[in-house]
LODRENPA-871411 format. One record per residue (C-alpha): x, y, z; residue in three letters. Coordinates in steps of 0.1 Angstrom, whole numbers, padded with zeros to 4 digits, always signed. Layout:
N
XYZala
...
//
This chain:
461
+0148-0094+0293met
+0125-0121+0308asn
+0112-0147+0284ala
+0076-0137+0292phe
+0081-0100+0285ser
+0070-0084+0252asn
+0096-0057+0253ser
+0125-0044+0274ala
+0102-0016+0287thr
+0073-0038+0298thr
+0062-0032+0333ser
+0068-0058+0360ala
+0030-0062+0365thr
+0026-0067+0327ala
+0054-0093+0326thr
+0039-0112+0356leu
+0005-0111+0339ala
+0019-0124+0306ala
+0035-0153+0325phe
+0002-0161+0342ala
-0018-0160+0310ala
+0006-0179+0288asn
+0020-0207+0310leu
+0014-0242+0296lys
+0015-0275+0314thr
+0044-0285+0291ala
+0064-0255+0304asp
+0063-0269+0340ile
+0090-0293+0350pro
+0079-0328+0362glu
+0092-0323+0397his
+0071-0291+0400val
+0040-0309+0388leu
+0046-0337+0413arg
+0052-0312+0441lys
+0019-0294+0432thr
+0001-0327+0435glu
+0016-0331+0470asp
+0004-0296+0479leu
-0030-0303+0465trp
-0035-0334+0487val
-0021-0316+0517asp
-0045-0287+0512trp
-0075-0311+0510phe
-0066-0324+0545gly
-0066-0288+0559ser
-0099-0280+0541ala
-0116-0310+0558ile
-0101-0300+0591ala
-0122-0268+0591gly
-0154-0288+0594his
-0175-0280+0625gly
-0154-0249+0635ser
-0176-0220+0646arg
-0159-0193+0624pro
-0159-0216+0594val
-0195-0226+0599glu
-0205-0189+0602thr
-0187-0180+0570leu
-0202-0210+0552thr
-0237-0202+0564arg
-0233-0166+0551phe
-0219-0178+0518ala
-0248-0203+0512leu
-0274-0177+0523ser
-0261-0152+0498met
-0255-0176+0469gly
-0276-0203+0452pro
-0285-0233+0473ala
-0270-0256+0447ser
-0246-0252+0419gly
-0216-0267+0401pro
-0191-0262+0428ser
-0186-0283+0460glu
-0186-0270+0495val
-0167-0294+0517phe
-0180-0285+0552thr
-0217-0294+0545asn
-0213-0315+0514arg
-0235-0291+0495gly
-0229-0271+0464thr
-0231-0235+0453ser
-0217-0211+0427ser
-0179-0210+0423pro
-0177-0177+0441tyr
-0194-0188+0473trp
-0179-0223+0473ala
-0144-0209+0469ala
-0150-0185+0499met
-0164-0213+0521ala
-0136-0238+0513asn
-0109-0211+0517ala
-0121-0203+0552ala
-0121-0239+0561ala
-0086-0247+0549ser
-0069-0220+0570his
-0085-0230+0603leu
-0063-0258+0616ala
-0029-0240+0609glu
-0018-0270+0589gln
-0019-0256+0554asp
+0014-0250+0535asp
+0037-0220+0537val
+0063-0205+0514his
+0092-0192+0536asn
+0106-0164+0514gly
+0072-0147+0510ser
+0058-0157+0544val
+0026-0166+0524phe
+0002-0196+0526his
-0006-0203+0490pro
-0028-0234+0491ala
-0057-0219+0511thr
-0062-0191+0486val
-0053-0209+0454val
-0069-0243+0455phe
-0104-0233+0467pro
-0111-0210+0438pro
-0093-0232+0413val
-0113-0263+0423leu
-0146-0243+0423ala
-0140-0229+0389val
-0126-0261+0375ala
-0158-0280+0386gln
-0180-0253+0370ala
-0161-0253+0337leu
-0156-0291+0335gly
-0118-0285+0333ala
-0093-0314+0333thr
-0072-0322+0362gly
-0041-0311+0343ala
-0057-0277+0338gln
-0064-0275+0375leu
-0028-0282+0385ile
-0014-0258+0359thr
-0037-0230+0371ala
-0026-0238+0407ala
+0011-0234+0397val
+0002-0200+0382val
-0014-0190+0414gly
+0015-0201+0435tyr
+0041-0185+0413glu
+0023-0151+0412val
+0013-0150+0449gly
+0047-0160+0461ile
+0064-0133+0440arg
+0039-0107+0451val
+0046-0116+0488gly
+0084-0114+0482glu
+0080-0081+0464phe
+0060-0065+0493leu
+0088-0075+0518gly
+0092-0077+0555arg
+0077-0043+0563ser
+0044-0054+0547his
+0042-0085+0569tyr
+0047-0065+0601lys
+0011-0051+0597val
-0005-0070+0568phe
-0014-0107+0567his
+0003-0115+0534thr
-0020-0145+0527thr
-0049-0120+0525gly
-0031-0094+0504thr
-0009-0113+0480ala
-0034-0141+0481gly
-0060-0120+0464thr
-0037-0117+0433leu
-0028-0154+0435ala
-0064-0163+0433ala
-0070-0139+0404ala
-0041-0153+0384ala
-0051-0189+0390ala
-0087-0184+0381val
-0078-0161+0352gly
-0056-0189+0338his
-0085-0214+0339leu
-0108-0188+0322leu
-0082-0184+0294gly
-0075-0147+0300leu
-0051-0132+0276asn
-0021-0112+0289ala
-0040-0079+0288thr
-0070-0093+0305gln
-0048-0109+0331met
-0032-0076+0339gln
-0066-0061+0344his
-0075-0090+0367ala
-0044-0084+0388leu
-0053-0047+0390gly
-0088-0054+0402ser
-0075-0080+0427ala
-0048-0057+0441gly
-0072-0029+0448thr
-0093-0053+0469gln
-0064-0070+0488ser
-0067-0067+0526ala
-0058-0084+0559gly
-0044-0069+0591leu
-0027-0087+0620trp
-0046-0068+0647glu
-0071-0096+0651phe
-0045-0117+0670leu
-0046-0094+0700arg
-0082-0103+0708thr
-0085-0138+0694ala
-0109-0126+0666ala
-0120-0148+0637asp
-0104-0126+0610ser
-0078-0150+0597lys
-0106-0172+0581gln
-0122-0140+0567leu
-0089-0130+0551his
-0086-0162+0531thr
-0123-0163+0522ala
-0121-0128+0510his
-0089-0133+0490ala
-0103-0164+0472ala
-0136-0147+0464gly
-0122-0113+0455ala
-0095-0129+0433gly
-0121-0150+0415leu
-0143-0120+0410met
-0114-0100+0395ala
-0107-0127+0370ala
-0143-0131+0359tyr
-0147-0093+0356leu
-0116-0092+0334ala
-0130-0119+0312lys
-0159-0096+0305asp
-0134-0067+0297asn
-0137-0049+0331phe
-0104-0029+0335thr
-0081-0027+0365gly
-0050-0006+0373ala
-0022-0014+0349ala
+0005-0012+0375gln
-0013-0021+0407ile
+0019-0035+0423leu
+0046-0010+0415glu
+0026+0021+0405gly
+0030+0054+0425pro
-0003+0047+0442gln
-0003+0010+0440gly
+0002-0018+0466met
+0038-0012+0474ala
+0033+0026+0478ala
+0005+0020+0504gly
+0016-0013+0520met
+0054-0015+0521ser
+0086+0005+0528ser
+0110-0021+0514asp
+0093-0034+0482ala
+0117-0047+0456asp
+0102-0047+0421val
+0128-0071+0408arg
+0113-0099+0428lys
+0081-0098+0408leu
+0098-0112+0376thr
+0132-0126+0384glu
+0134-0162+0373gly
+0099-0165+0358leu
+0098-0198+0340gly
+0132-0209+0354thr
+0129-0206+0392arg
+0099-0225+0403trp
+0088-0210+0437ala
+0060-0236+0439thr
+0086-0263+0446ala
+0101-0242+0475glu
+0068-0244+0495thr
+0069-0260+0529ser
+0044-0283+0546phe
+0034-0277+0582lys
+0041-0305+0607tyr
+0029-0288+0639his
-0006-0274+0640ala
+0005-0239+0648ser
+0018-0207+0633cys
+0049-0215+0612arg
+0069-0190+0632his
+0069-0214+0661thr
+0081-0244+0642his
+0118-0238+0640pro
+0121-0232+0678ala
+0098-0262+0684ala
+0120-0285+0664asp
+0151-0272+0680ala
+0137-0278+0715leu
+0127-0313+0705leu
+0162-0320+0693lys
+0177-0308+0726val
+0153-0329+0746met
+0159-0360+0725gln
+0197-0355+0725asp
+0199-0351+0763his
+0169-0373+0773glu
+0151-0344+0790leu
+0115-0344+0801lys
+0092-0314+0806ile
+0099-0314+0844ala
+0136-0309+0836asp
+0130-0275+0819leu
+0135-0244+0840ala
+0136-0219+0812arg
+0137-0219+0774val
+0150-0190+0753val
+0141-0190+0717thr
+0164-0171+0693his
+0141-0157+0666val
+0136-0133+0637his
+0117-0101+0640gln
+0087-0114+0622gly
+0082-0140+0649ala
+0082-0113+0675ile
+0058-0091+0656asp
+0033-0118+0651val
+0036-0139+0682leu
+0047-0112+0707gly
+0011-0098+0713pro
-0001-0133+0724val
+0009-0137+0760thr
-0022-0154+0776asn
-0042-0171+0748pro
-0079-0175+0755ser
-0089-0198+0726thr
-0074-0228+0709val
-0067-0208+0677his
-0050-0180+0696gln
-0029-0205+0715ser
-0013-0216+0681lys
+0002-0181+0680phe
+0018-0184+0715ser
+0054-0195+0713met
+0053-0206+0749gly
+0022-0228+0745thr
+0035-0244+0713val
+0069-0253+0730leu
+0051-0265+0761ala
+0030-0289+0741leu
+0060-0301+0721val
+0079-0307+0753ala
+0050-0328+0767arg
+0039-0347+0736phe
+0068-0344+0711lys
+0043-0329+0686his
+0019-0300+0687ala
-0011-0314+0668gly
-0047-0306+0668leu
-0056-0329+0697ser
-0028-0315+0718glu
-0040-0280+0714phe
-0077-0288+0718asp
-0072-0308+0750gln
-0042-0294+0767his
-0035-0257+0758phe
-0050-0245+0791lys
-0035-0273+0813asp
-0016-0261+0843asp
+0015-0280+0831val
+0013-0263+0797thr
+0008-0229+0812gln
+0036-0233+0837ala
+0062-0239+0809leu
+0045-0214+0786arg
+0054-0187+0811asp
+0091-0198+0812lys
+0096-0194+0774val
+0109-0161+0760glu
+0117-0148+0726met
+0149-0128+0719val
+0159-0113+0685leu
+0189-0132+0670asp
+0210-0115+0644glu
+0218-0147+0625glu
+0183-0159+0625val
+0169-0125+0615asp
+0194-0120+0587thr
+0186-0154+0572ala
+0148-0148+0574tyr
+0126-0151+0554pro
+0146-0172+0529gln
+0157-0196+0557arg
+0138-0202+0590trp
+0165-0212+0614ile
+0155-0226+0648gly
+0177-0219+0678lys
+0170-0224+0715val
+0189-0222+0748thr
+0175-0246+0774val
+0181-0241+0811his
+0174-0272+0832thr
+0162-0274+0868thr
+0196-0288+0879asp
+0215-0259+0864gly
+0226-0273+0830arg
+0224-0253+0799val
+0220-0268+0764phe
+0218-0251+0730lys
+0199-0265+0701gly
+0196-0257+0664arg
+0178-0268+0633val
+0185-0253+0599asp
+0154-0269+0582glu
+0123-0275+0602pro
+0103-0306+0595lys
+0083-0299+0563gly
+0108-0276+0546asp
+0119-0287+0511pro
+0151-0302+0524gly
+0133-0320+0552asn
+0100-0326+0535thr
+0070-0349+0541leu
+0067-0380+0520ser
+0035-0389+0502arg
+0028-0414+0529asp
+0032-0388+0555glu
+0010-0363+0536ile
-0017-0390+0533thr
-0014-0399+0570ala
-0017-0362+0579lys
-0048-0358+0558ala
-0064-0388+0575met
-0056-0374+0609arg
-0071-0341+0601leu
-0103-0356+0588ala
-0106-0379+0619ala
-0101-0350+0642his
-0128-0328+0626ser
-0152-0355+0617gly
-0154-0339+0582gly
-0151-0372+0564ala
-0154-0408+0575ala
-0121-0429+0572pro
-0133-0448+0542asp
-0145-0416+0525glu
-0113-0398+0532met
-0091-0427+0520ala
-0111-0429+0488ala
-0109-0392+0482ala
-0072-0390+0489val
-0065-0419+0466ala
-0085-0401+0439gln
-0067-0368+0445leu
-0033-0383+0439trp
-0044-0391+0404gln
-0055-0355+0396val
-0033-0351+0365met
-0052-0380+0348gln
-0087-0366+0354trp
-0105-0359+0322pro
-0130-0337+0341arg
-0129-0322+0376val
-0159-0335+0394gln
-0170-0339+0431arg
-0143-0350+0455val
-0165-0361+0484leu
-0199-0379+0481pro
-0231-0361+0491thr
-0245-0370+0525arg
-0281-0382+0529ala
//
């Protein structure tokens, strides 16, 4: 029986809710707290990177037109404030724009973009401490990751897990800050689950839905927690019930994954950072191609054909994108990502913005193909192996492989690299001046010592 269960017959949803309600800072190992600080600073860089983007600005204008013109919670993109609900939505949209926010491999879920925006907004409204903010974030990560793992690979084929599992992650994190008891937390998860949504169809037409998914997840999860605080009830078994999320959204759900290792296995610490500014499904192949080119001193002109050996999830998500028409859509094109990596050794924001439509990029893009690989597919999603076969213009054939792409826990980013990444993202978007960003990041690294969560960025005149 799990330590967070009340009885041997307690449902999985109830056990998860009890964990989310009862977790204390002292229960969390030091290395998990430090990793959560890393994820917090990394998220902030992505949130600032959304500044000036058309879909983010549209969602922010909507949020601020619906909510109060000022409030306790900070909106990064315009340096304004609003209620926690609308600030969380705006910042969640912003932090999923650059494709640089974190990802948990086993759940194929981006936790930061749906956990930190509502946690920050509510913590600012409540005057919570930094330690309370970080503890609530851990709750959101642990719940959201387990829900994503529970829903399985069949779910991800159609549903954007960050939008679906993310709604419950946001509810759990906010519910913890609000001090929900286990019963109230179970109701919050029920209300969050019945609102969870997000479909991959938007990729086919380069629509803006990805930012809507995260904004909705953050806002709906926050609402579910506040409703539960006021004794609004939700489905008791929203996850595993006969008409719950698994029944409607998955054909391979595994209920054991909701509760296994609660309090002993810390999924938060398994989360990966994103090095390239593209869909994570492209990263293993990109790193494998880089390795081949470095090992054999190849240049882009030497590449006649590149075969990427991938898992089915990569084919499902990236396969529909054959001729990207926007910068954001190009980040879901395996050929475009590999072409940029071959040219510049890194597929960053500037590379996409300035070069995704170049003739040189498009020429190699059309020489890249994805093939299903049994080893890679079997390992996925717990491990994201990168394998490529490179054919050169002079007839040579090279094979490349990486077992842990840059950013994975075994090949992680240092704090200096996280700070540098955040500074690059701010410089690219213009969302914060270098001195403002440096001061904010330095402050964010000290979050556990904050007596009260206040503004991160100064107001602008």
